[in-house]
C-alpha positions in Angstrom: 13.7 -8.9 18.2 16.2 -9.6 15.5 19.4 -7.6 15.6 20.2 -5.9 12.3 23.2 -3.7 13.2 25.6 -3.8 16.1 28.2 -1.2 16.8 30.8 -2.1 19.3 34.3 -0.9 19.9 34.6 0.7 16.5 33.4 -2.4 14.7 30.0 -2.6 12.8 28.5 -6.1 12.7 25.6 -6.8 10.3 23.4 -9.8 11.0 22.7 -12.3 8.2 19.2 -11.3 7.1 17.8 -10.2 3.8 18.3 -6.6 5.1 22.1 -7.0 5.2 22.8 -5.6 1.7 20.2 -2.9 2.1 20.9 -1.4 5.5 23.5 0.8 7.1 24.3 3.7 9.3 23.3 7.1 7.9 26.2 9.0 9.6 29.6 8.0 10.9 28.9 6.3 14.2 31.3 8.5 16.1 28.9 11.4 15.6 26.6 9.7 18.1 23.8 9.8 15.6 23.0 6.2 14.9 20.2 6.7 12.4 20.0 3.8 9.9 18.8 3.7 6.3 17.0 0.9 4.5 17.3 0.8 0.7 14.9 -0.8 -1.7 12.2 -1.2 1.0 9.9 -4.2 0.8 6.5 -4.8 2.4 7.9 -7.3 4.9 10.4 -4.7 6.2 7.3 -3.4 8.1 7.5 -3.9 11.8 8.9 -2.6 15.0 12.5 -1.4 15.2 14.2 -0.9 18.5 17.4 1.0 19.2 19.3 -0.1 22.3 22.2 1.9 23.6 24.3 0.2 26.3 26.0 2.8 28.5 29.1 1.6 30.3 28.7 1.6 34.1 25.0 2.4 33.9 23.1 -0.2 35.9 20.0 2.0 36.6 17.8 0.0 34.3 15.5 3.0 33.7 14.8 2.0 30.1 15.8 5.4 28.8 18.5 3.8 26.6 15.8 2.1 24.4 14.0 3.8 21.5 11.2 2.1 19.5 9.7 3.1 16.2 7.1 1.3 14.1 7.7 1.2 10.3 4.9 0.6 7.8 6.0 0.2 4.2 3.2 1.3 2.0 2.5 -0.6 -1.3 0.8 1.0 -4.3 -2.2 -0.9 -5.7 -1.4 -3.5 -8.3 -3.2 -3.1 -11.6 -6.8 -4.0 -10.9 -9.0 -6.4 -12.8 -12.3 -5.0 -14.2 -15.2 -7.5 -14.7 -18.8 -7.4 -15.8 -21.3 -9.5 -13.9 -24.8 -10.1 -15.4 -26.4 -9.9 -18.8 -26.2 -6.3 -20.3 -29.6 -6.1 -22.0 -32.1 -3.3 -21.9 -33.9 -3.2 -18.6 -31.5 -5.6 -16.8 -29.2 -4.9 -13.9 -25.4 -5.5 -14.0 -22.5 -5.1 -11.6 -19.0 -3.9 -12.6 -16.3 -5.1 -10.2 -12.8 -3.9 -9.8 -10.2 -5.6 -7.5 -6.5 -5.1 -6.9 -4.6 -8.0 -5.5 -2.0 -5.8 -3.7 -2.1 -2.5 -1.9 -1.2 -1.2 1.6 -3.3 0.4 2.9 -6.2 -1.3 1.2 -7.1 0.7 -1.9 -10.3 2.7 -2.4 -12.0 2.3 -5.8 -13.6 5.0 -8.0 -15.6 4.2 -11.1 -16.5 6.7 -13.8 -17.8 6.5 -17.4 -15.5 8.3 -19.7 -17.1 7.8 -23.1 -19.3 8.9 -24.8 -19.9 11.4 -21.8 -18.2 11.7 -18.5 -20.2 10.4 -15.6 -19.0 10.0 -11.9 -20.8 7.6 -9.6 -21.6 7.8 -5.8 -23.0 5.4 -3.2 -25.2 3.5 -3.0 -24.5 2.6 -6.7 -20.8 2.6 -6.1 -19.0 0.8 -3.2 -15.6 2.4 -2.9 -14.3 -0.2 -0.5 -15.4 -3.3 -2.5 -14.8 -1.8 -5.9 -18.3 -2.5 -7.2 -20.7 -0.4 -9.4 -24.3 -1.5 -9.7 -26.1 -0.3 -12.8 -29.8 -0.8 -12.8 -32.5 -0.7 -15.5 -30.0 -0.6 -18.3 -30.7 1.6 -21.3 -28.8 2.0 -24.6 -27.5 5.4 -23.4 -25.6 3.6 -20.6 -23.2 2.0 -23.1 -19.7 3.2 -23.0 -16.2 2.9 -21.5 -16.1 2.5 -17.7 -12.8 3.1 -15.9 -11.9 2.1 -12.4 -9.1 3.7 -10.4 -7.7 1.9 -7.4 -5.9 4.3 -5.1 -4.1 4.6 -1.8 -1.5 6.9 -0.2 1.3 5.0 -2.1 -0.1 5.4 -5.6 -2.9 4.4 -8.1 -3.6 2.0 -10.9 -6.6 1.6 -13.3 -8.5 -0.8 -15.5 -11.4 -0.3 -17.9 -14.2 -2.2 -19.4 -16.6 -1.5 -22.3 -20.3 -1.9 -21.6 -22.4 -2.6 -24.6 -26.1 -2.7 -23.8 
């Protein structure tokens, strides 16, 4: 593991990593609470963080002086791209796709038609994991504005596409 912060004999040493300008102790160290903060978190800050406290004259080696925590930095979905696949003519089948390049955890996708009338879609027509919506046996009434929302615990983003049958 990479050392980020070391407190020894009243001195704080910060290792030369990209975390250096963004990390520090939350409280004065003499309070014995050595919680740390990380500002401006980035996805690659995710990982396992270990706190090791070396107690003078303690050679028991019981491992009670080590604390471990896993950090997962969530990333909201990037603006997705909406695309139409197929030839939108009466009686034909088309697929609308929606993909977001970024997002942690992986976004779920929800399609709906907003104009001229609201319509919400469900499986099997819609695949929430892949972001696809299959429209079969097209009719003129299926024309309209279709909106896709990519969403995870960190946020959401949307795109839209006009279907003209």
